[in-house]
BAVEXGU-406964 format. One line per field, with one value per residue: residue number from 1; chain; x, y, z of N, C-alpha, C, O in turn. Coordinates in steps of 0.2 Angstrom, whole numbers. Example, Ala and Ser with C-alpha at 12.3 -4.5 7.8 and 13.67 -1.06 7.14 Angstrom:
BEGIN
resi	(1 2);
chain	(A A);
nx	(66 64);
ny	(-28 -11);
nz	(39 35);
cax	(62 68);
cay	(-22 -5);
caz	(39 36);
cx	(66 64);
cy	(-16 0);
cz	(39 39);
ox	(71 67);
oy	(-17 6);
oz	(42 40);
***
This chain:
BEGIN
resi	(1 2 3 4 5 6 7 8 9 10 11 12 13 14 15 16 17 18 19 20 21 22 23 24 25 26 27 28 29 30 31 32 33 34 35 36 37 38 39 40 41 42 43 44 45 46 47 48 49 50 51 52 53 54 55 56 57 58 59 60 61 62 63 64 65 66 67 68 69 70 71 72 73 74 75 76 77 78 79 80 81 82 83 84 85 86 87 88 89 90 91 92 93 94 95 96 97 98 99 100 101 102 103 104 105 106 107 108 109 110 111 112 113 114 115 116 117 118 119 120 121 122 123 124 125 126 127 128 129 130 131 132 133 134 135 136 137 138 139 140 141 142 143 144 145 146 147 148 149 150 151 152 153 154 155 156 157 158 159 160 161 162 163 164 165 166 167 168 169 170 171 172 173 174 175 176 177 178 179 180 181 182 183 184 185 186 187 188 189 190 191 192 193 194 195 196 197 198 199 200 201 202 203 204 205 206 207 208 209 210 211);
chain	(A A A A A A A A A A A A A A A A A A A A A A A A A A A A A A A A A A A A A A A A A A A A A A A A A A A A A A A A A A A A A A A A A A A A A A A A A A A A A A A A A A A A A A A A A A A A A A A A A A A A A A A A A A A A A A A A A A A A A A A A A A A A A A A A A A A A A A A A A A A A A A A A A A A A A A A A A A A A A A A A A A A A A A A A A A A A A A A A A A A A A A A A A A A A A A A A A A A A A A A A A A A A A A A A A A A);
nx	(3 3 12 -2 -3 -7 -18 -22 -35 -44 -58 -68 -62 -70 -77 -85 -92 -85 -86 -102 -118 -120 -111 -100 -101 -96 -84 -75 -77 -61 -54 -56 -50 -35 -33 -35 -28 -14 -13 -9 -1 10 7 13 25 30 32 14 3 -11 -27 -37 -52 -66 -83 -94 -106 -118 -116 -125 -130 -138 -126 -111 -108 -101 -82 -87 -88 -91 -91 -72 -58 -53 -38 -29 -28 -28 -16 -7 -8 1 9 12 1 -20 -34 -49 -67 -85 -98 -109 -111 -102 -83 -80 -90 -96 -84 -64 -58 -57 -48 -36 -35 -30 -18 -10 -9 -13 -22 -27 -43 -39 -48 -52 -59 -73 -94 -94 -107 -114 -104 -90 -96 -105 -92 -81 -92 -94 -81 -78 -84 -79 -66 -58 -49 -55 -52 -55 -55 -58 -55 -52 -63 -81 -97 -113 -131 -142 -161 -180 -191 -190 -187 -175 -155 -141 -128 -114 -120 -124 -109 -103 -112 -109 -94 -93 -104 -96 -85 -90 -88 -86 -74 -60 -59 -51 -39 -32 -16 -15 -21 -5 5 2 5 19 24 24 11 -2 -20 -32 -45 -61 -76 -93 -99 -92 -94 -109 -110 -102 -108 -126 -117 -117 -126 -136 -141);
ny	(-7 7 29 34 52 65 79 88 94 104 106 122 125 133 148 144 133 133 141 146 142 129 122 106 93 81 68 76 95 100 91 86 97 96 87 92 101 95 86 93 100 87 86 95 94 85 90 91 96 108 115 124 130 142 141 154 165 180 195 199 187 174 163 163 172 187 192 191 183 172 167 172 158 147 150 143 138 147 152 142 146 143 155 143 135 132 147 145 148 143 142 131 114 103 107 107 116 127 132 131 123 109 113 119 105 99 102 104 90 79 67 59 65 72 74 83 90 103 100 81 77 83 94 88 75 76 82 70 64 71 70 57 59 68 57 58 51 50 51 51 56 50 54 67 76 80 79 86 86 83 86 82 85 71 65 61 60 57 67 56 45 47 53 39 31 39 37 22 21 29 25 11 13 27 35 29 28 32 35 49 45 34 38 48 37 30 40 42 30 30 25 20 20 8 1 -2 -10 -9 -19 -28 -21 -26 -38 -44 -36 -39 -52 -48 -45 -55 -63);
nz	(-1 -6 1 12 4 15 21 35 40 48 56 60 74 86 95 100 104 114 122 120 114 106 115 115 121 122 117 130 129 131 129 117 111 119 109 96 94 98 84 76 77 77 64 59 63 54 38 37 24 31 33 40 47 47 49 47 49 46 50 66 65 77 81 74 72 60 64 78 98 98 84 84 82 93 104 109 93 83 91 85 69 56 41 30 32 24 25 28 25 30 24 25 30 25 18 11 2 -8 -5 -7 -6 -12 -22 -17 -13 -21 -27 -18 -21 -14 -4 3 16 33 46 60 72 74 73 75 73 64 56 51 47 36 25 30 22 12 3 -4 -14 -22 -24 -14 0 18 36 50 68 81 93 92 89 91 100 100 112 107 104 98 84 83 93 105 107 118 119 118 113 100 95 95 91 79 75 72 62 52 53 44 33 27 32 37 54 69 84 90 94 89 73 73 78 65 55 57 53 40 33 30 40 44 36 39 29 24 20 30 42 41 41 52 60 61 67 79 87 82 94);
cax	(-2 8 10 -5 -4 -12 -19 -27 -43 -47 -65 -75 -63 -70 -76 -94 -90 -83 -94 -113 -124 -117 -104 -98 -101 -95 -78 -78 -73 -54 -48 -55 -45 -26 -29 -35 -20 -9 -13 -10 11 11 6 20 32 29 27 10 -3 -16 -31 -41 -61 -68 -89 -96 -114 -118 -117 -131 -132 -137 -121 -105 -112 -91 -82 -91 -83 -90 -84 -65 -55 -51 -32 -24 -27 -25 -8 -2 -8 7 8 11 -8 -26 -38 -55 -71 -89 -108 -112 -109 -96 -77 -81 -97 -96 -77 -58 -53 -56 -44 -31 -28 -27 -13 -6 -7 -16 -23 -30 -40 -40 -53 -52 -62 -80 -93 -92 -116 -112 -97 -86 -99 -105 -87 -80 -95 -93 -73 -79 -87 -71 -61 -54 -49 -57 -46 -56 -50 -65 -53 -52 -67 -90 -106 -118 -132 -150 -167 -182 -197 -189 -184 -170 -149 -133 -118 -110 -123 -121 -104 -100 -114 -107 -93 -97 -103 -93 -79 -91 -90 -86 -66 -56 -59 -43 -39 -22 -11 -18 -15 3 9 6 9 27 26 19 4 -11 -25 -37 -53 -66 -79 -100 -102 -89 -97 -114 -107 -101 -116 -130 -119 -115 -136 -142 -144);
cay	(-1 17 31 44 58 67 86 87 97 106 110 127 125 142 146 143 126 130 146 148 137 124 118 103 89 72 69 83 99 101 83 82 103 94 84 94 104 89 86 99 99 84 88 103 91 79 96 88 102 110 118 129 130 145 144 163 170 188 202 198 181 171 159 163 181 187 198 189 182 163 164 164 154 143 153 140 134 157 154 137 148 146 155 140 134 136 146 145 151 142 144 125 107 103 111 111 117 134 135 133 119 105 110 121 99 95 109 101 83 76 60 57 70 71 76 84 96 100 94 77 77 90 97 82 71 82 86 64 59 73 71 54 60 71 55 59 46 51 52 57 57 53 59 74 80 79 81 89 81 84 85 88 79 65 60 67 56 59 68 55 40 53 51 35 29 42 33 16 21 33 18 7 13 35 35 27 28 32 38 54 42 28 38 45 29 30 46 45 24 32 20 23 19 3 5 -6 -7 -8 -30 -32 -21 -27 -47 -38 -33 -45 -56 -46 -43 -61 -70);
caz	(1 -3 5 8 5 18 26 42 39 57 55 64 81 88 104 102 105 120 128 115 114 106 118 115 127 123 119 133 124 133 127 112 110 117 104 91 95 94 76 71 80 71 56 58 60 47 32 32 26 37 31 47 45 51 49 47 46 46 58 69 67 83 84 71 67 59 71 87 101 97 77 86 83 99 106 105 86 85 92 80 64 50 37 22 30 20 26 22 30 25 25 24 32 20 21 3 -2 -7 -2 -15 -2 -15 -30 -13 -8 -27 -29 -13 -22 -6 -5 10 22 41 47 68 76 76 77 75 70 58 46 53 44 30 24 26 14 2 1 -7 -23 -26 -23 -8 6 22 43 57 73 86 100 90 87 94 98 107 113 100 104 93 85 83 99 106 109 118 114 119 108 94 94 96 82 69 71 70 54 47 50 42 23 24 34 43 59 74 89 88 93 79 69 76 72 55 53 57 48 33 33 30 47 42 35 36 27 24 19 34 48 43 45 62 65 61 73 87 85 83 101);
cx	(5 5 9 -3 -8 -11 -23 -30 -47 -52 -68 -71 -62 -72 -83 -99 -88 -87 -102 -113 -123 -109 -104 -97 -101 -89 -78 -71 -66 -50 -48 -50 -39 -25 -30 -28 -12 -10 -12 -3 10 10 14 28 31 27 20 6 -6 -19 -35 -46 -64 -78 -91 -103 -112 -114 -123 -133 -134 -131 -116 -105 -100 -90 -84 -88 -83 -89 -75 -64 -54 -40 -29 -23 -24 -17 -5 -3 0 3 6 1 -13 -30 -44 -63 -77 -94 -111 -106 -105 -88 -78 -85 -96 -87 -68 -56 -50 -50 -37 -29 -27 -18 -7 -3 -9 -22 -29 -31 -42 -42 -50 -56 -71 -86 -94 -103 -117 -109 -93 -86 -100 -96 -81 -84 -92 -84 -73 -80 -84 -64 -56 -51 -50 -54 -53 -56 -53 -60 -54 -57 -77 -92 -111 -122 -137 -155 -173 -187 -200 -189 -178 -164 -143 -132 -117 -114 -121 -116 -101 -105 -111 -100 -88 -99 -98 -86 -82 -90 -87 -79 -64 -54 -54 -42 -32 -20 -11 -13 -8 4 7 7 18 27 25 17 -1 -17 -30 -44 -58 -71 -90 -102 -101 -92 -107 -115 -107 -108 -123 -128 -119 -124 -139 -140 -143);
cy	(6 23 37 51 66 76 85 93 100 110 112 126 131 139 148 140 125 136 148 140 130 117 110 96 79 72 75 88 97 96 84 91 98 89 85 95 97 87 88 103 96 83 92 102 87 84 92 95 103 115 121 132 134 146 149 166 178 192 202 193 179 166 161 169 181 191 194 186 175 162 164 158 152 152 148 135 140 156 148 140 152 148 153 137 136 140 147 146 147 143 138 121 106 107 111 110 123 136 134 126 113 108 115 113 96 95 105 92 77 72 58 65 68 74 75 90 96 104 88 74 80 93 93 77 72 81 78 58 63 75 63 53 64 66 54 54 49 50 56 54 54 57 67 78 78 82 85 86 84 77 89 82 74 63 66 62 62 64 59 47 40 48 44 29 33 40 28 17 27 28 13 9 24 37 30 30 31 38 42 51 36 32 45 42 27 36 47 36 22 26 23 17 11 4 0 -7 -8 -20 -31 -29 -22 -36 -45 -40 -38 -52 -55 -48 -51 -64 -70);
cz	(-1 1 9 7 8 21 28 43 45 56 61 73 84 92 104 101 111 125 123 116 111 107 114 122 128 113 124 131 127 132 123 107 113 113 98 88 95 91 74 75 73 66 55 56 54 42 31 28 29 33 39 44 49 50 50 45 47 52 58 68 74 87 77 67 64 65 78 91 97 91 79 85 89 101 105 96 84 84 89 74 60 44 31 25 21 26 24 31 29 28 30 29 30 21 13 -2 -4 -7 -13 -12 -6 -17 -25 -12 -14 -30 -26 -17 -15 -12 0 16 26 47 54 68 74 74 71 71 66 52 47 46 38 24 24 19 7 0 -3 -11 -27 -27 -17 -4 13 28 45 64 79 90 100 89 96 96 100 109 108 105 96 90 83 88 101 110 112 120 113 115 103 92 93 91 78 72 70 63 49 45 44 34 22 27 38 51 69 81 88 89 88 76 71 74 65 52 51 53 41 30 33 37 40 45 36 31 25 22 24 42 48 44 51 66 68 66 79 90 85 85 106);
ox	(9 -1 12 -1 -10 -6 -28 -28 -53 -52 -70 -75 -57 -72 -86 -105 -88 -90 -106 -110 -125 -106 -108 -92 -103 -89 -81 -65 -65 -45 -43 -47 -36 -20 -27 -24 -7 -7 -13 -1 9 13 18 33 32 21 19 7 -6 -16 -36 -44 -65 -80 -90 -105 -107 -110 -127 -139 -130 -131 -120 -103 -95 -93 -81 -83 -78 -86 -72 -67 -54 -38 -25 -18 -18 -13 1 2 2 -3 2 -4 -11 -29 -45 -62 -76 -94 -113 -100 -101 -88 -76 -84 -96 -86 -68 -52 -44 -45 -31 -23 -24 -15 -1 2 -5 -24 -35 -27 -46 -39 -46 -57 -74 -86 -94 -104 -123 -110 -88 -82 -96 -96 -78 -83 -89 -81 -68 -77 -85 -59 -51 -49 -44 -51 -56 -56 -50 -61 -56 -56 -77 -91 -108 -120 -134 -155 -173 -188 -206 -190 -176 -166 -141 -135 -118 -109 -117 -116 -96 -102 -110 -97 -82 -95 -97 -83 -78 -91 -87 -77 -69 -49 -57 -44 -27 -18 -6 -7 -7 6 11 9 22 31 25 19 -4 -17 -30 -46 -58 -70 -90 -105 -105 -93 -110 -119 -112 -110 -125 -132 -121 -125 -145 -137 -145);
oy	(9 24 42 54 70 78 83 98 99 116 108 126 134 134 152 140 120 135 153 135 125 113 109 96 75 74 80 88 91 96 83 91 96 86 82 93 97 81 87 109 99 78 93 104 91 84 90 100 98 118 117 137 131 152 150 169 181 191 204 192 182 165 159 170 178 192 196 184 172 157 159 153 157 157 148 132 140 157 148 137 157 145 156 136 140 138 149 146 147 146 138 123 107 109 116 106 126 142 135 123 112 106 115 111 91 91 104 89 72 73 56 69 64 76 71 95 91 111 90 70 80 93 96 75 69 78 78 53 61 80 62 48 65 68 51 50 52 44 61 48 56 63 72 84 77 88 89 80 87 71 93 77 73 57 72 60 67 66 56 43 36 43 43 24 30 42 28 15 27 27 11 5 26 42 27 33 32 43 40 49 35 32 45 42 24 37 50 36 16 23 29 11 11 6 -4 -2 -2 -24 -34 -33 -21 -39 -45 -43 -41 -55 -58 -53 -53 -68 -74);
oz	(2 3 9 12 5 23 26 46 46 55 65 78 85 94 107 99 114 130 125 118 114 104 110 125 131 107 122 130 124 134 120 102 108 112 93 83 93 92 68 75 68 62 51 53 49 41 26 32 33 29 43 40 54 50 56 39 49 57 53 69 78 93 73 61 66 70 83 88 93 90 78 87 93 97 101 95 83 79 91 71 61 41 27 21 16 32 18 37 23 33 35 31 35 27 10 -7 1 -10 -19 -15 -7 -14 -28 -11 -14 -32 -28 -15 -13 -17 -1 19 25 51 56 64 74 74 65 66 64 46 44 42 34 19 19 16 2 -4 -6 -13 -33 -29 -17 -9 15 27 42 64 83 91 104 89 101 95 104 108 104 108 92 93 82 88 100 115 110 124 108 113 100 90 89 88 72 67 68 59 43 39 39 29 16 25 42 53 74 81 85 84 85 74 65 68 62 47 47 49 38 26 35 37 34 50 31 27 24 24 27 47 52 48 55 70 73 69 83 94 88 82 109);
***
């Protein structure tokens, strides 16, 4: 297997997820942040291209209003920004929708995107799914992402259940899911992360719930 040409995609690590109504609940946001920062530092050490994405709505919007406290990147991310990194703003879930991120990655010869940041249940899954259509392999770092509690007319789900369920879903088809520690080992070894597939996941799932 050839060595992946990775890019680290840091999705919306903004104050809205720490101090605003969209506070990440699982994994604990400060723990997730620590793993995001570790991944950024490792990318810098290994000359991995980095994309830092910021969600942005017009002034006066209830969340992510440009220039607002919630719109700002977390200081730990802001402090690590490098001029060689790609900066992008978006108004959709996927980092590719309405941006030039895909074109920039192509210019860097990237074939694999490693997704960290927030939220598992929105922008991370949207980005991983769209990567497939762009011909990019996707990796999601389970401990460098995070979800929120959700409730609406269809029911309610805790952040922990939501996050863990989406990790299983992503690993079954759309992305190789791993911890930041496992990803660091793969980066140092120049290897791809192991990935499951839908058929195998379905067979294992049937066996797990058959008795």
